[in-house]
N, C-alpha and C positions, 0 to 999 in steps of 0.2 A: 624493511618498511613496516612489518608487523609490530616490531618493538617501538618504532617511532610513533605509530598510531596509539599503541597502548600507553606510552609515556605522555604524549602530547594531548590526546583526546580522552583517553581512559577506556576506550573500547577498540576491538579489533576492526580492521578494514572491512571484513565481510559483514559485520554488524552494521557499520555505517552505511554500506551499500543496501542492506535490507531495509533499514530505517528510511533512507532516501527514496527507495522505490515505493514504499508504503505512502510516504508523503506525496509523491507524484501522483499516485493512484487516487488519493483523497482529493487532490487538486483537480484531477481529471473528472472525478465524480461530480464536483461542483459545476462543471461545464456541460455535463451529460444531459441530453434530452431524455424525456421519459420513455421513449420507445427504443432506446439504445440497448444493446445486448451486453450483459455483464461478462459473458464469455469473450466477446470481442475486446472489451476493455482489458480483461486479464491478459490476453495475448499482446495487445498494444503496449502494455506497461511492463512486459518482460516476464510475466509469470508463465509457468509451464502449462497451466490450465486454470479453469475457473475455481476448482477445488483448492488449488494451491493459493490463489488470491484470497479466497474465503478464509482459509486458515491463517494466513499472514495478517489480514486485516483484523480478524477476531483477536489474535494475540496482541496486536498493537492497541486497538481501540476498545476491545471488549464487546463490540457490536458485530453482528453478521452484516455483510455488505448491503443487503436490502434495507435493513434498519438504519445503517449508517447513511445510505443514500437519502432515505426519507428525512432524517434529521438534518442533513445538509440542505435539502430543498426547503425546509421550514425556515432556516436561518438565512 
């Protein structure tokens, strides 16, 4: 399976899983109300904890989750 992903998509299955989880988290942030907990969001989206989510989102987007949330709320 690993070789099929690399050949067909160009990335490993684990990388696809990480990217998809980040995308789901960003989508969930768009629907989040202002009083919601980022820690709860992290657990709901399958991250180990909030720090794990913070790191993953920063790697993908270049923004800390709070800044990302504010930019999504404006758009």
